[in-house]
C-alpha positions as CSV (number, residue, x, y, z in Angstrom):
1,X,23.9,-9.5,-5.2
2,X,22.0,-11.7,-7.6
3,X,19.9,-9.9,-10.1
4,X,17.8,-11.4,-12.9
5,X,18.0,-9.7,-16.3
6,X,14.7,-8.2,-17.5
7,X,12.3,-10.3,-19.5
8,X,11.4,-9.4,-23.1
9,X,9.0,-6.6,-23.4
10,X,5.3,-7.5,-23.4
11,X,2.8,-6.3,-26.0
12,X,2.3,-2.5,-25.7
13,X,-1.4,-2.4,-24.8
14,X,-2.7,-0.3,-21.9
15,X,-5.5,-2.8,-21.3
16,X,-3.3,-5.8,-21.6
17,X,-4.6,-8.8,-19.6
18,X,-2.2,-11.2,-17.9
19,X,-1.4,-14.7,-19.3
20,X,-4.1,-17.2,-18.4
21,X,-3.6,-19.2,-15.1
22,X,-2.3,-22.7,-15.3
23,X,-5.4,-24.9,-14.6
24,X,-3.2,-27.5,-13.0
25,X,-1.9,-25.0,-10.4
26,X,-3.5,-25.0,-6.9
27,X,-6.3,-22.5,-6.4
28,X,-5.0,-19.3,-4.7
29,X,-5.9,-19.0,-1.1
30,X,-5.1,-16.5,1.7
31,X,-6.2,-17.8,5.2
32,X,-7.3,-14.7,7.0
33,X,-7.2,-16.4,10.4
34,X,-3.5,-17.1,9.9
35,X,-3.0,-13.6,8.6
36,X,-4.5,-12.0,11.7
37,X,-2.6,-14.4,14.0
38,X,0.7,-13.4,12.5
39,X,-0.2,-9.7,12.8
40,X,-1.0,-10.1,16.5
41,X,2.2,-12.1,17.1
42,X,4.3,-9.5,15.4
43,X,2.8,-6.7,17.5
44,X,3.4,-8.8,20.6
45,X,7.1,-9.1,19.7
46,X,7.2,-5.3,19.5
47,X,5.5,-4.9,22.8
48,X,8.0,-7.3,24.4
49,X,11.1,-5.5,23.0
50,X,10.2,-1.9,23.7
51,X,12.9,-0.3,25.8
52,X,13.0,3.0,27.7
53,X,15.7,5.5,26.7
54,X,18.2,7.0,29.1
55,X,16.8,10.4,28.6
56,X,13.2,11.1,27.4
57,X,10.8,8.4,26.3
58,X,11.8,5.1,24.7
59,X,11.5,3.0,21.6
60,X,13.3,0.3,19.7
61,X,16.7,-0.2,17.9
62,X,16.7,-2.0,14.6
63,X,18.4,-5.0,16.4
64,X,15.5,-5.7,18.7
65,X,17.6,-7.2,21.5
66,X,19.7,-4.0,22.0
67,X,18.4,-1.8,24.8
68,X,19.2,1.7,23.4
69,X,16.5,3.0,21.0
70,X,17.1,4.6,17.6
71,X,15.0,7.2,15.9
72,X,14.2,5.3,12.7
73,X,13.4,2.0,14.5
74,X,11.2,3.8,17.0
75,X,9.2,5.5,14.2
76,X,8.7,2.1,12.5
77,X,7.7,0.4,15.7
78,X,5.0,3.0,16.4
79,X,3.9,3.0,12.8
80,X,3.3,-0.7,13.0
81,X,0.6,-0.1,15.7
82,X,-0.8,2.8,13.7
83,X,-1.1,0.8,10.5
84,X,-2.7,-2.1,12.3
85,X,-5.1,0.2,14.1
86,X,-4.0,-1.1,17.6
87,X,-3.3,1.0,20.7
88,X,0.2,1.0,22.3
89,X,0.7,1.8,25.9
90,X,4.0,3.6,25.3
91,X,3.0,5.6,22.3
92,X,3.4,9.0,24.1
93,X,6.9,8.0,25.3
94,X,7.9,7.1,21.7
95,X,6.7,10.5,20.5
96,X,8.7,12.2,23.2
97,X,11.8,10.3,22.2
98,X,11.5,11.4,18.5
99,X,10.8,15.0,19.5
100,X,14.0,15.0,21.6
101,X,16.0,13.7,18.7
102,X,14.7,16.2,16.0
103,X,17.6,18.4,14.8
104,X,17.3,22.1,15.6
105,X,19.5,24.4,13.5
106,X,19.6,27.8,11.9
107,X,20.6,26.0,8.7
108,X,17.5,25.2,6.6
109,X,19.3,22.1,5.1
110,X,19.6,20.6,8.6
111,X,16.7,22.0,10.7
112,X,13.8,19.6,11.3
113,X,15.4,16.4,10.2
114,X,16.7,13.3,12.0
115,X,20.1,11.7,12.0
116,X,21.1,8.0,12.2
117,X,23.7,6.6,14.5
118,X,26.2,6.5,11.7
119,X,25.6,9.9,10.0
120,X,27.7,12.0,12.5
121,X,24.7,14.0,13.7
122,X,23.7,15.1,10.2
123,X,20.0,14.6,9.3
124,X,19.5,12.2,6.4
125,X,16.6,11.0,4.3
126,X,17.1,7.4,5.6
127,X,15.7,8.6,9.0
128,X,13.7,11.7,8.2
129,X,11.6,10.0,5.5
130,X,10.4,7.2,7.7
131,X,9.8,9.5,10.7
132,X,7.9,12.1,8.7
133,X,5.7,9.4,7.2
134,X,4.9,7.9,10.6
135,X,4.0,11.3,12.0
136,X,1.7,12.0,9.0
137,X,0.0,8.6,9.2
138,X,-0.5,9.0,13.0
139,X,-1.9,12.5,12.5
140,X,0.3,13.9,15.3
141,X,0.8,17.4,13.8
142,X,-1.6,19.0,16.4
143,X,0.0,17.5,19.5
144,X,2.2,19.7,21.5
145,X,4.4,16.8,22.6
146,X,5.0,15.5,19.1
147,X,7.9,16.4,16.8
148,X,7.5,19.5,14.6
149,X,6.0,17.9,11.4
150,X,6.1,21.2,9.6
151,X,9.9,21.5,10.0
152,X,10.3,17.9,8.9
153,X,8.2,18.6,5.8
154,X,10.4,21.6,5.0
155,X,13.6,19.6,5.5
156,X,12.5,17.1,2.9
157,X,11.7,19.9,0.4
158,X,15.0,21.7,1.0
159,X,17.0,18.5,0.6
160,X,15.5,17.5,-2.8
161,X,18.2,17.5,-5.5
162,X,17.8,19.8,-8.5
163,X,17.2,16.7,-10.7
164,X,14.1,15.9,-8.7
165,X,15.4,12.9,-6.8
166,X,16.8,12.5,-3.3
167,X,20.1,11.3,-1.9
168,X,20.9,11.0,1.8
169,X,20.9,14.9,1.8
170,X,21.0,17.6,-0.8
171,X,24.0,17.3,-3.0
172,X,24.4,13.5,-2.6
173,X,23.7,11.4,-5.6
174,X,20.0,10.7,-6.1
175,X,19.0,7.1,-5.4
176,X,15.8,5.2,-6.1
177,X,15.3,3.9,-2.6
178,X,15.8,7.3,-0.9
179,X,13.6,9.1,-3.5
180,X,10.9,6.6,-2.6
181,X,11.3,7.2,1.1
182,X,10.9,11.0,0.6
183,X,8.0,10.6,-1.8
184,X,6.1,8.3,0.5
185,X,6.4,10.8,3.3
186,X,5.5,13.8,1.1
187,X,2.5,12.0,-0.4
188,X,1.1,11.7,3.1
189,X,1.9,15.3,4.0
190,X,1.0,17.2,0.8
191,X,0.5,15.1,-2.4
192,X,0.0,18.3,-4.4
193,X,3.3,19.8,-3.7
194,X,5.4,20.4,-6.9
195,X,8.2,18.5,-5.2
196,X,6.1,15.3,-5.5
197,X,5.7,15.9,-9.2
198,X,9.4,16.4,-9.7
199,X,10.1,13.2,-7.7
200,X,7.6,11.1,-9.7
201,X,9.1,12.5,-12.9
202,X,12.6,11.5,-11.8
203,X,11.4,8.0,-11.0
204,X,9.5,7.5,-14.2
205,X,11.8,9.2,-16.7
206,X,13.9,7.1,-19.0
207,X,11.7,4.0,-18.5
208,X,11.4,1.9,-21.7
209,X,9.7,-1.3,-22.6
210,X,13.2,-2.9,-22.6
211,X,14.0,-1.6,-19.1
212,X,10.7,-1.3,-17.2
213,X,12.1,-2.0,-13.7
214,X,14.2,-0.1,-11.3
215,X,17.6,-0.7,-9.6
216,X,19.5,1.2,-6.9
217,X,20.1,4.1,-9.3
218,X,18.5,5.2,-12.5
219,X,20.9,3.4,-14.8
220,X,21.4,0.3,-12.6
221,X,20.0,-3.1,-13.6
222,X,16.5,-3.7,-12.2
223,X,15.9,-5.6,-9.0
224,X,12.7,-7.1,-7.6
225,X,13.1,-5.0,-4.4
226,X,13.5,-1.6,-6.0
227,X,10.9,-2.2,-8.7
228,X,8.4,-3.3,-6.0
229,X,9.2,-0.3,-3.8
230,X,8.8,2.2,-6.7
231,X,5.4,0.6,-7.6
232,X,4.3,1.0,-4.0
233,X,5.5,4.6,-4.0
234,X,3.8,5.5,-7.2
235,X,0.5,3.9,-6.0
236,X,0.6,6.2,-3.0
237,X,1.9,9.3,-4.7
238,X,-0.2,9.0,-7.9
239,X,-2.9,6.4,-7.4
240,X,-4.6,7.3,-10.7
241,X,-1.5,6.7,-12.8
242,X,-2.0,3.9,-15.4
243,X,0.3,3.8,-18.4
244,X,1.8,1.2,-20.6
245,X,5.1,1.6,-18.9
246,X,3.6,1.1,-15.5
247,X,1.9,-2.1,-16.6
248,X,5.2,-3.2,-18.1
249,X,6.8,-2.8,-14.7
250,X,4.1,-4.9,-13.0
251,X,4.6,-7.6,-15.6
252,X,8.3,-7.5,-15.1
253,X,7.9,-7.8,-11.3
254,X,5.6,-10.7,-11.7
255,X,7.9,-12.5,-14.2
256,X,11.0,-12.0,-12.1
257,X,9.5,-12.7,-8.6
258,X,10.3,-16.0,-7.0
259,X,7.7,-16.4,-4.3
260,X,9.7,-19.1,-2.6
261,X,12.7,-16.7,-2.1
262,X,12.8,-13.8,0.4
263,X,14.9,-11.7,-2.0
264,X,17.1,-10.6,0.9
265,X,20.3,-8.6,0.1
266,X,22.2,-5.6,1.2
267,X,22.6,-2.3,-0.7
268,X,25.7,-0.3,0.3
269,X,26.8,3.1,-0.8
270,X,29.0,6.0,0.3
271,X,27.7,9.3,1.5
272,X,29.5,12.5,0.7
273,X,27.8,15.3,2.7
274,X,30.0,17.9,1.1
275,X,28.7,17.3,-2.4
276,X,29.5,15.2,-5.5
277,X,33.2,14.7,-6.0
278,X,34.1,15.1,-2.3
279,X,35.6,12.3,-0.3
280,X,33.0,10.0,1.2
281,X,32.5,10.4,5.0
282,X,30.6,7.3,5.8
283,X,29.1,4.2,4.2
284,X,25.5,3.1,4.7
285,X,24.1,-0.4,4.4
286,X,20.4,-1.0,3.8
287,X,19.0,-4.4,4.4
288,X,16.4,-5.2,1.7
289,X,13.6,-7.8,2.1
290,X,12.1,-7.9,-1.3
291,X,9.3,-10.5,-1.0
292,X,7.0,-8.7,1.3
293,X,7.5,-5.4,-0.6
294,X,6.7,-7.2,-3.8
295,X,3.5,-8.7,-2.3
296,X,2.4,-5.1,-1.3
297,X,3.2,-3.9,-4.8
298,X,1.2,-6.6,-6.5
299,X,-1.9,-5.6,-4.4
300,X,-1.7,-2.2,-6.2
301,X,-1.8,-3.6,-9.8
302,X,-4.4,-1.5,-11.7
303,X,-5.7,-4.7,-13.2
304,X,-6.3,-6.2,-9.8
305,X,-4.1,-8.4,-7.6
306,X,-2.6,-11.5,-9.3
307,X,-4.2,-14.1,-7.1
308,X,-1.9,-17.0,-7.5
309,X,1.3,-14.9,-7.0
310,X,-0.2,-13.2,-4.0
311,X,-1.3,-16.5,-2.4
312,X,2.1,-18.1,-3.0
313,X,4.0,-15.1,-1.5
314,X,1.6,-15.0,1.5
315,X,2.2,-18.7,2.0
316,X,6.0,-18.1,2.1
317,X,5.7,-15.1,4.4
318,X,3.6,-16.8,7.1
319,X,5.3,-20.2,7.2
320,X,6.6,-21.0,10.7
321,X,6.1,-19.0,13.8
322,X,6.9,-15.3,14.4
323,X,9.5,-16.4,16.8
324,X,11.3,-18.3,14.0
325,X,14.4,-16.5,12.7
326,X,12.9,-16.4,9.2
327,X,10.3,-14.0,10.6
328,X,12.4,-11.5,12.7
329,X,16.0,-12.6,12.2
330,X,18.9,-11.3,10.2
331,X,19.7,-13.4,7.2
332,X,23.0,-14.5,8.9
333,X,21.1,-15.5,12.0
334,X,21.8,-14.9,15.6
335,X,20.0,-11.5,16.0
336,X,16.5,-10.2,15.8
337,X,15.7,-7.5,13.2
338,X,13.0,-4.9,13.3
339,X,13.3,-4.6,9.5
340,X,12.4,-8.2,8.8
341,X,9.4,-7.9,11.1
342,X,8.3,-4.6,9.7
343,X,8.2,-5.5,6.0
344,X,6.2,-8.6,6.7
345,X,3.9,-6.7,9.0
346,X,3.3,-4.0,6.4
347,X,2.5,-6.6,3.7
348,X,0.0,-8.4,5.9
349,X,-1.6,-5.1,6.9
350,X,-2.0,-4.2,3.2
351,X,-3.6,-7.6,2.6
352,X,-6.3,-6.8,5.2
353,X,-7.2,-3.7,3.2
354,X,-7.6,-5.2,-0.2
355,X,-11.0,-4.1,-1.6
356,X,-13.2,-7.0,-2.8
357,X,-13.8,-5.5,-6.2
358,X,-12.6,-2.5,-8.3
359,X,-14.7,0.1,-10.0
360,X,-15.2,-1.8,-13.3
361,X,-15.1,-5.3,-11.9
362,X,-18.0,-7.7,-11.9
363,X,-18.9,-9.4,-8.6
364,X,-20.7,-12.8,-8.9
365,X,-22.4,-13.8,-5.6
366,X,-22.8,-17.5,-5.3
367,X,-24.5,-19.4,-2.4
368,X,-21.2,-20.3,-0.7
369,X,-18.6,-18.2,-2.5
370,X,-18.0,-14.8,-4.3
371,X,-16.2,-14.5,-7.6
372,X,-14.6,-11.2,-8.8
373,X,-14.4,-10.9,-12.5
374,X,-11.7,-8.3,-13.3
375,X,-12.5,-5.4,-15.6
376,X,-10.1,-6.5,-18.3
377,X,-11.8,-9.9,-18.5
378,X,-15.5,-8.8,-18.1
379,X,-16.4,-9.9,-21.6
380,X,-15.2,-13.5,-21.1
381,X,-17.7,-16.2,-19.9
382,X,-17.3,-16.8,-16.2
383,X,-16.8,-20.6,-16.8
384,X,-13.5,-19.8,-18.7
385,X,-12.1,-18.0,-15.7
386,X,-12.9,-20.7,-13.1
387,X,-10.3,-23.4,-12.3
388,X,-10.9,-26.5,-14.5
389,X,-11.6,-29.7,-12.7
390,X,-8.9,-32.3,-12.5
391,X,-9.2,-35.9,-13.9
392,X,-10.7,-38.3,-11.3
393,X,-8.2,-40.5,-9.6
394,X,-9.8,-44.0,-9.4
395,X,-7.9,-44.9,-6.2
396,X,-9.0,-41.6,-4.5
397,X,-12.6,-42.0,-5.7
398,X,-12.7,-45.6,-4.3
399,X,-11.2,-44.5,-1.0
400,X,-13.8,-41.7,-0.5
401,X,-16.8,-43.8,-1.7
402,X,-15.8,-47.3,-0.6
403,X,-19.2,-47.9,1.2
404,X,-21.2,-47.1,-1.9
405,X,-18.8,-49.1,-4.0
406,X,-19.2,-52.1,-1.7
407,X,-23.0,-51.8,-1.7
408,X,-23.1,-51.9,-5.5
409,X,-21.0,-55.1,-5.5
410,X,-23.4,-56.7,-3.0
411,X,-26.4,-55.7,-5.0
412,X,-24.9,-57.1,-8.2
413,X,-24.0,-60.3,-6.6
414,X,-27.4,-60.8,-5.0
415,X,-29.2,-60.0,-8.2
416,X,-27.0,-62.5,-10.1
417,X,-28.0,-65.1,-7.5
418,X,-31.7,-64.4,-8.2
419,X,-31.1,-64.6,-11.9
420,X,-29.4,-68.0,-11.5
421,X,-32.2,-69.3,-9.4
422,X,-29.9,-69.8,-6.3
423,X,-32.3,-67.8,-4.1
424,X,-35.4,-65.7,-4.3
425,X,-36.2,-62.0,-4.2
426,X,-37.0,-62.2,-0.5
427,X,-33.4,-63.4,0.2
428,X,-32.1,-60.6,-2.1
429,X,-33.7,-57.8,0.0
430,X,-32.6,-59.4,3.3
431,X,-29.0,-59.4,2.0
432,X,-28.9,-55.8,1.0
433,X,-30.8,-54.1,3.9
434,X,-27.7,-54.0,6.2
435,X,-25.3,-52.7,3.6
436,X,-27.8,-50.0,2.6
437,X,-28.1,-48.7,6.2
438,X,-24.3,-48.7,6.7
439,X,-23.8,-46.9,3.4
440,X,-26.3,-44.2,4.3
441,X,-24.7,-43.6,7.7
442,X,-21.2,-43.4,6.2
443,X,-22.2,-41.0,3.5
444,X,-24.1,-38.8,6.0
445,X,-21.0,-38.6,8.2
446,X,-18.7,-37.8,5.3
447,X,-21.0,-34.9,4.1
448,X,-21.1,-33.4,7.6
449,X,-17.3,-33.4,7.8
450,X,-17.0,-31.8,4.4
451,X,-19.5,-29.0,5.4
452,X,-17.7,-28.3,8.6
453,X,-14.3,-28.1,6.8
454,X,-10.9,-29.1,8.2
455,X,-10.0,-28.1,11.8
456,X,-8.2,-24.8,12.1
457,X,-4.4,-25.0,12.0
458,X,-2.6,-24.1,15.1
459,X,-0.9,-20.7,14.9
């Protein structure tokens, strides 16, 4: 696991603007046509890989080519259609599958949760957090055929550790990733529950300017993946939170994010269901895909999304086709992965929901464009914020305007002939009529091509 040490702490100002953009860098751009094409292709992959279960309903396994569904993967597959606002013909069957897999027990620490295939039938946060979040987003709590969301809610509350965080279950060491899973579910179910306050406090405690990011545990070195996931979680659980430490964390993420790298790695840890100090019973491995999570986090920056970083991350995420292993394959190749597909799909869905301007931003309407001036830069002249023009390349200028350049040469040569007495003005006008007509036609065609824009790229 490669981790980058944290950058030096930035200046402690709550209204701190970001460093100015490099004027030589390309202008940020997100092609919405490509974005929606990738969303549709991703949902088509999920439709094609849905599999019925041997018992009730059906769904997906995290390895999409395997026929037997799993609870967590099924919840994620259904959540993808919910988040994208698209219908799915087997939605009811997926609900039935999840309802049949919900644990029923007289033990409050087990009743209402979901197990994974490796947790020996014991409900864990790794599954229950995702499924409860899906059910809350889909608003299934009034359906008779849906899982019991109230019992799932109580399972999350009962399995919170005394320190405010969550492990796989109560008594297991609190971990950042699992605490985020629980908080994202609870913030959808009841954001005012005291358990949410305790979880947010556990996440934000002991953050300093010298350690603004998060790692797998509270004391671990920060990673792009965990820092981004915490920022996404805090934006959902406490959307009005804006502190110096929070801005420090966004700056750390921006400074340590490589938008050409998927930031893919595996987090492994032992689970001891019988409490701390007991022998571990099983080991869990979480595949992390940091770049799409970081893109989603950057969209929640209180100062507004950082356009160049968002555009570069978007360009990396949508390169190639969805059928390409970089889209839905495991890092080691050979198998298709729901996790790879899901994180990209969630990031692209978040991009479609970005508001044009914030409450204190200034929106400049131009004839053919709109410019959003962020609140922290509202006192600066608009001209300072726009990209500076590049130096004119003589070769490029001559290539684009060769007809006009040739006309000027002809006119100068003909005028020189008149001055030298080689021919008269009548001959001069006869010599320039044809070049003028050709130049006018060429420039008119070039302007029409520029107004139409380039042809759309094949998706």
